N, C-alpha and C positions, 0 to 999 in steps of 0.2 A: 213675266216670267219664261223660261225656257224649260223644256222637259228633253231628257236624253234617255235612251235605253240602250244597253250594252250587253254584251255576252261575256260572262266571267266562267270559263270552263272549269276552274277549280273548285267551284261551287258545288257540295255534296251532300250537306245535311243541313239540319235546323241551326245548329250552332254556327255554322258559315253564314247563313240567313242573320242570325242574330248580330254576329260580328260586322257585317257590312252593314246593317242598319243601325248600330250604334255609332260605329267610327265615322261613316258617311255622314251621318245625321247631325254630327258633331262640327261640321266643317261650315264656317261661316257663310252664310246666303242659301245654304240647302234646307227647301221646305219640307220635302217629303222624300223617302227611300222605299222602294219595295223590292225586295230580293226573292225569287223563287229558286227553290232548290231543284224542281223537276223540269223546269226550263233552262236554267242556269242565266236567266236573264235578270238584269238589275234596272230599274226605271228609276231616275231622279228628276225631281223639280226643283229649279235653283233659280236665283236672281245673283247679283252682284254682292259679293265679291268672289263668289264661287265661278268657276269656269270648266268647261270640259275637261280640258288638259289638267285643271288642279283636282278633280276628281278622278279621272284616269290615273293619274300619278298616285294619288291616296289609295284607290283599291290594288295597284301593283304593290306599294308599300307594305298593306297588309295581308298579301299573299293571294290578290285574286285578280292577277293581271287580266286586262280586257282583249278579248280576240278581236282583230280587226276583219 
């Protein structure tokens, strides 16, 4: 299992957190998602077929692009 933590500056409230957790959590291979509005960090644990690239693309698609 792999784990990644990314910063998504667009996170501003509990609704954002819920959206990220539910949308990213549906991606095949994702085991867990934790998003925090106060730090704007998202931590995801995943296996194949999920990849860092797929997760970052999905975050951007739902309005929470990752800051490099």
